[in-house]
C-alpha positions in Angstrom: 89.5 130.3 86.7 89.3 126.5 85.4 87.3 124.0 86.5 86.4 120.9 85.7 83.7 118.6 87.8 83.2 114.8 87.1 80.1 113.1 86.6 78.7 110.0 86.4 80.6 107.1 87.9 79.0 103.9 89.5 78.4 100.3 89.8 78.1 98.2 87.1 77.9 95.0 86.0 80.6 93.7 83.9 79.1 93.9 80.2 77.9 97.1 81.3 77.2 100.8 80.2 78.2 104.5 82.1 78.3 107.9 80.2 80.9 110.2 82.5 80.8 113.9 82.1 83.0 116.0 82.7 81.8 120.6 83.1 84.8 122.8 82.1 84.4 126.0 83.8 86.0 129.6 82.8 87.9 128.3 79.8 87.4 127.9 76.9 87.3 124.0 75.5 88.1 124.9 71.6 91.5 125.8 73.6 92.0 122.6 74.6 92.8 118.9 74.3 90.6 117.1 77.3 91.5 113.6 78.3 90.3 111.0 81.1 92.5 109.1 83.1 92.1 106.2 84.9 93.8 104.8 88.4 93.4 101.9 89.0 93.9 100.5 93.3 97.6 101.1 93.6 98.5 102.2 89.7 99.6 105.6 88.2 96.7 107.2 86.6 96.7 106.7 82.8 94.9 108.3 79.9 92.4 106.1 78.3 90.7 108.7 76.2 91.0 112.4 74.8 89.9 114.7 72.3 90.1 118.4 70.7 87.3 119.4 70.9 88.4 122.6 68.0 89.0 119.2 65.9 87.6 116.8 67.0 90.7 114.6 67.4 91.0 111.6 69.3 93.2 109.3 70.8 92.7 106.3 72.5 94.3 103.4 74.8 94.8 100.3 73.4 92.7 98.8 76.1 89.3 100.4 75.7 89.3 101.0 71.7 85.5 100.4 70.5 85.0 99.7 74.0 84.8 104.2 75.3 83.3 107.1 72.7 84.2 111.3 73.9 82.7 113.1 72.4 82.3 116.9 73.4 79.3 119.4 73.0 81.0 122.6 73.8 77.9 124.8 74.1 77.9 123.1 76.8 81.5 123.2 77.4 80.7 119.1 78.1 83.4 116.1 77.2 81.6 112.7 77.5 83.1 109.5 77.7 80.1 106.8 76.9 82.2 103.5 78.3 80.3 99.9 76.8 81.5 96.5 77.3 82.8 97.8 80.7 85.6 95.0 82.2 86.9 94.2 85.7 89.6 95.5 85.0 88.1 99.1 83.7 87.3 99.9 87.6 89.1 102.5 89.3 88.6 106.8 89.7 87.9 108.2 86.0 89.8 111.7 85.9 89.0 114.5 83.0 91.8 117.1 82.8 92.3 119.8 80.0 95.9 120.7 78.4 96.4 123.1 76.0 98.1 120.1 73.7 97.0 117.6 71.2 94.8 114.6 72.6 97.0 112.1 71.5 100.0 113.6 73.1 97.9 114.5 76.2 96.8 110.8 76.3 100.7 108.8 75.7 102.4 112.1 78.1 100.5 111.2 81.2 98.3 114.7 80.9 98.7 117.7 82.7 101.3 118.5 85.9 99.7 121.2 87.2 97.3 119.6 90.2 94.2 123.0 88.9 93.7 120.6 85.7 92.3 118.5 87.0 88.8 117.3 88.7 88.6 115.1 91.7 87.5 112.2 90.0 84.2 110.3 90.0 85.0 105.9 90.6 83.4 103.0 88.4 83.4 100.1 89.7 82.8 96.7 87.2 81.8 93.6 89.7 78.9 91.4 89.3 
Protein backbone atom coordinates (compact mmCIF):
# COMPACT_ATOMS: atom_id res chain seq x y z
CA UNK A 1 0.00 0.00 0.00
CA UNK A 2 1.36 3.38 -1.01
CA UNK A 3 2.31 5.68 1.87
CA UNK A 4 4.08 9.02 1.82
CA UNK A 5 5.43 10.71 4.94
CA UNK A 6 6.82 14.24 4.88
CA UNK A 7 9.19 15.79 7.39
CA UNK A 8 11.56 18.71 7.75
CA UNK A 9 9.20 21.65 8.05
CA UNK A 10 9.58 24.36 10.66
CA UNK A 11 10.06 28.03 11.38
CA UNK A 12 12.77 29.86 9.46
CA UNK A 13 13.68 33.49 8.89
CA UNK A 14 13.39 35.07 5.44
CA UNK A 15 16.45 34.16 3.41
CA UNK A 16 16.93 30.93 5.31
CA UNK A 17 16.84 27.33 4.16
CA UNK A 18 14.98 24.13 4.90
CA UNK A 19 15.22 20.61 3.55
CA UNK A 20 12.03 18.62 3.31
CA UNK A 21 11.97 14.83 3.00
CA UNK A 22 9.29 12.54 1.64
CA UNK A 23 9.69 8.87 2.47
CA UNK A 24 7.69 6.67 0.10
CA UNK A 25 6.76 3.12 1.03
CA UNK A 26 4.76 0.39 -0.62
CA UNK A 27 5.92 1.12 -4.19
CA UNK A 28 9.11 1.67 -6.10
CA UNK A 29 9.93 5.29 -6.86
CA UNK A 30 10.91 4.32 -10.38
CA UNK A 31 7.28 3.84 -11.37
CA UNK A 32 6.04 7.24 -10.24
CA UNK A 33 6.57 10.94 -10.44
CA UNK A 34 6.87 12.41 -6.96
CA UNK A 35 5.79 15.98 -6.46
CA UNK A 36 5.88 18.67 -3.82
CA UNK A 37 2.79 20.82 -3.51
CA UNK A 38 2.45 24.03 -1.54
CA UNK A 39 -0.80 25.10 0.08
CA UNK A 40 -0.79 28.63 1.40
CA UNK A 41 -3.43 29.62 3.96
CA UNK A 42 -6.81 29.96 2.31
CA UNK A 43 -5.58 28.82 -1.10
CA UNK A 44 -5.60 25.69 -3.19
CA UNK A 45 -2.44 23.59 -3.31
CA UNK A 46 -0.03 24.27 -6.15
CA UNK A 47 2.71 22.10 -7.61
CA UNK A 48 6.11 23.64 -6.91
CA UNK A 49 8.61 20.88 -7.72
CA UNK A 50 8.15 17.45 -9.26
CA UNK A 51 10.57 14.73 -10.29
CA UNK A 52 10.56 11.54 -12.34
CA UNK A 53 13.01 9.50 -10.32
CA UNK A 54 13.59 7.03 -13.17
CA UNK A 55 15.34 9.61 -15.36
CA UNK A 56 15.76 12.54 -12.94
CA UNK A 57 13.51 14.76 -15.06
CA UNK A 58 12.36 17.70 -12.96
CA UNK A 59 9.82 20.49 -13.16
CA UNK A 60 9.76 23.71 -11.13
CA UNK A 61 7.11 26.36 -10.73
CA UNK A 62 8.40 29.75 -11.86
CA UNK A 63 8.11 31.11 -8.32
CA UNK A 64 10.73 28.68 -6.97
CA UNK A 65 13.15 28.28 -9.89
CA UNK A 66 16.69 28.92 -8.78
CA UNK A 67 15.73 28.64 -5.11
CA UNK A 68 14.33 25.10 -4.70
CA UNK A 69 15.94 21.84 -5.76
CA UNK A 70 14.16 18.49 -5.87
CA UNK A 71 16.18 15.29 -5.71
CA UNK A 72 15.72 11.63 -4.95
CA UNK A 73 17.50 8.73 -3.31
CA UNK A 74 16.07 5.54 -4.75
CA UNK A 75 17.95 3.35 -2.30
CA UNK A 76 16.09 5.09 0.53
CA UNK A 77 12.85 5.58 -1.44
CA UNK A 78 13.04 9.20 -0.44
CA UNK A 79 12.54 12.47 -2.31
CA UNK A 80 13.98 15.70 -0.99
CA UNK A 81 13.13 19.36 -1.49
CA UNK A 82 15.97 21.74 -0.70
CA UNK A 83 14.47 25.17 -0.17
CA UNK A 84 16.86 28.14 -0.15
CA UNK A 85 16.33 31.91 -0.02
CA UNK A 86 12.95 31.36 1.56
CA UNK A 87 10.35 34.12 1.42
CA UNK A 88 7.31 34.75 3.62
CA UNK A 89 5.08 33.77 0.69
CA UNK A 90 6.65 30.29 0.77
CA UNK A 91 4.87 29.69 4.08
CA UNK A 92 2.20 27.04 4.23
CA UNK A 93 1.84 23.29 4.24
CA UNK A 94 3.95 21.23 1.86
CA UNK A 95 2.58 17.93 0.70
CA UNK A 96 4.29 15.24 -1.32
CA UNK A 97 2.34 13.06 -3.69
CA UNK A 98 2.91 10.18 -6.09
CA UNK A 99 1.40 9.84 -9.55
CA UNK A 100 2.07 7.63 -12.54
CA UNK A 101 2.74 10.45 -15.00
CA UNK A 102 5.46 12.90 -15.98
CA UNK A 103 6.93 15.44 -13.57
CA UNK A 104 5.59 18.39 -15.55
CA UNK A 105 2.11 16.92 -15.97
CA UNK A 106 1.94 16.20 -12.28
CA UNK A 107 2.96 19.66 -11.12
CA UNK A 108 0.93 21.56 -13.71
CA UNK A 109 -2.09 19.31 -13.32
CA UNK A 110 -2.35 19.78 -9.58
CA UNK A 111 -1.44 16.27 -8.53
CA UNK A 112 -3.33 12.99 -8.19
CA UNK A 113 -7.02 12.74 -7.34
CA UNK A 114 -6.63 9.78 -5.03
CA UNK A 115 -6.44 10.63 -1.32
CA UNK A 116 -4.13 7.66 -0.76
CA UNK A 117 -1.54 9.20 -3.06
CA UNK A 118 -0.78 12.11 -0.75
CA UNK A 119 1.14 12.53 2.46
CA UNK A 120 -0.27 14.43 5.43
CA UNK A 121 2.00 17.43 4.93
CA UNK A 122 4.65 19.36 6.80
CA UNK A 123 4.27 23.01 7.76
CA UNK A 124 6.76 25.68 6.75
CA UNK A 125 6.66 29.13 8.30
CA UNK A 126 8.92 31.86 6.97
CA UNK A 127 8.86 34.79 9.33
CA UNK A 128 11.16 37.13 11.18
